[in-house]
N, C-alpha and C positions, 0 to 999 in steps of 0.2 A: 850914780846917787848915794848917797854919803849913808853909814851903816850904822847910825843914831837910835836904832829903837834897840830897846830892852827885850829881852824875850819874853814871850806870850806866857809863859808859865813857869814859876819860879819852880827849881829843883824839887822841893816840899809839896808845891802842886801837882808835878808830874807824877810825885811819887802816890800821890791821893786820886788824881784822875786813874792809875794804870792797876791802882786797888780797886777799885769800880766797876771791874770788866761787865757785870750787867748794866750798868748804866754804859758803857763802849757800846754792846751789845746792842741796846734797844738803840742809839742813835745811830749804828750802822742799817739797823729795821728800817728807821724812818727814811733816812734817805737813802736804803734800796727801793722805795716806792719810786723813785724818783726816774726819768729814762736813759741817767749815764751812772758810770763807774764811779766808784769813790773816788778812784786820782785825777775823774773829768769834775767832777763837786771840786772838790780841793781848789782844781785852779778856778775855776769860776767863782769859789769864795775870797780867793787870795785877784782875782784879776782888777787892773788899777788901783791897790791897795800900794802904798810906799814903800811900802814890804814885801809883794806880793809881783804880781807878771805884767808888764803893762804891753803896751800894741809894739814896742820897739824888740821888749823879747821878742816876740812871735814874728816881727821883720826878721831878728836873728838868726830866729833858729831858722828860717825858712831860708835865708842867705847862704846861711853853711849847708844846711842839707843841698840845696843848688851845686854848691862850691865841691861838695866830696861827690856827688852824681856826675860833675867834668873832671874832678880829677880821675873817679872812678874808671874811665871812659879811656882817657888819655895813658893810665898805665896797663889796659888791658891791650890796647892798639897797638903801646910801644911793649909789649910781653911780659906783662908781670902780672899775672892772673891775682899773686897773692896781696900785692897793695892791693888792687883794681878792687879785692873783695873787702878787705879791711876799710875800704873806701863805701864801700856799698853799705854795708853796717852800721856804718857811724852814719851815713847821711839817711840811713833809715829813721835811727832814732834818733834826729833831728828834725826829720820832717814828720812824727809823730808829736811830739813836742810842739813843734808848730800849728 
């Protein structure tokens, strides 16, 4: 996917938004009534956007998670628990993202 999108907010716009903490708090309060974390809401808002998450992104994260699981098992079986643990941690992060 080409990266030909301009930023959603310019630096001055970011400065303005960040200077209005009460407005940000109000947005968070409104989103807080939904049964999702703010992280999940951000993902939902970006889903299928040309600059957001696609089904391919979800599939990729799931495949990386599975690969990490296999590598963790192989390293544990070969007597390398430190590397196995690294793959477990990495796989867990990818599983959460999927």
